[in-house]
C-alpha angles and dihedrals in degrees: 000000000000090000091054094048094044092063120057094208091052090047093052093046090049089051091055091045090051089050090053091048091050090049091054097041097044091043090053093047091051091048093241124151126235101236111152098215134152094278091053092049089051089050090050091054091046089055092047089047091053093047091049092046092051089053092047101043092037090059092042089056092043090057094046102036099034119013104038097043092047100044092089089056094055115094113249093244090058097046095084088066088062097039098042103034116015101036098048092050093045090048091052092056090040097057096039090046087055091049093048090047095054095042094049090043093054091046090049092050090049093048091050093047100241103098097106093039091050093047087052089051092241096303089125098049105039094267098303091125097039098104096046089043091055089049091050093050092048089049090049092052089049091048091050090049090054097049103033104032115014099043098044090048094044090055088059094042093051094046096249087124117041112240136147121278090254093051090046092054092045091049092050090051093048092048091049094049093049090045088053089048089055090048089053092048094045094075099055090036093057091043092054092045093059102025102087101052094036102048100259091137097033 
């Protein structure tokens, strides 16, 4: 067990294996079959969407609730450890978590038959898809901020792209403001994502 927990890759693989075992055991105890039909595939993508979203929003909140507020308290000689090691790794998982979230979300909406209605904000189905559509559009704006504003500016701020000191400071500020924008949008986005099926608009 210690060997599994000492290696992140082994831990993640073990987590997926444990999930599969639980699926089989609980399914057998409940007397369910194991038909891999359309409903099960939609469930699988919902689960992957949730996992991806937890990675993405978890790191967004880490940056905004932990890293950014505490950077001024870190001695200057220790800041390179954050900027050169921690932040680049966190940003990799952050942006690919965002990508996985939007891709699995679009697939899930398509599998469940509400993709077009949600994109149209419910104008095509009498408003039934309005809440999830708002959530999807907010998530799309947040995804675009990650890939087209935050990440390009963070590369400059962290010194991955050579720029002047003034450009570096401006890029850091832009990345922070758009990260804060995503934090602001994350609350209504998450509300809209879960509201319809869980009574948020009842």
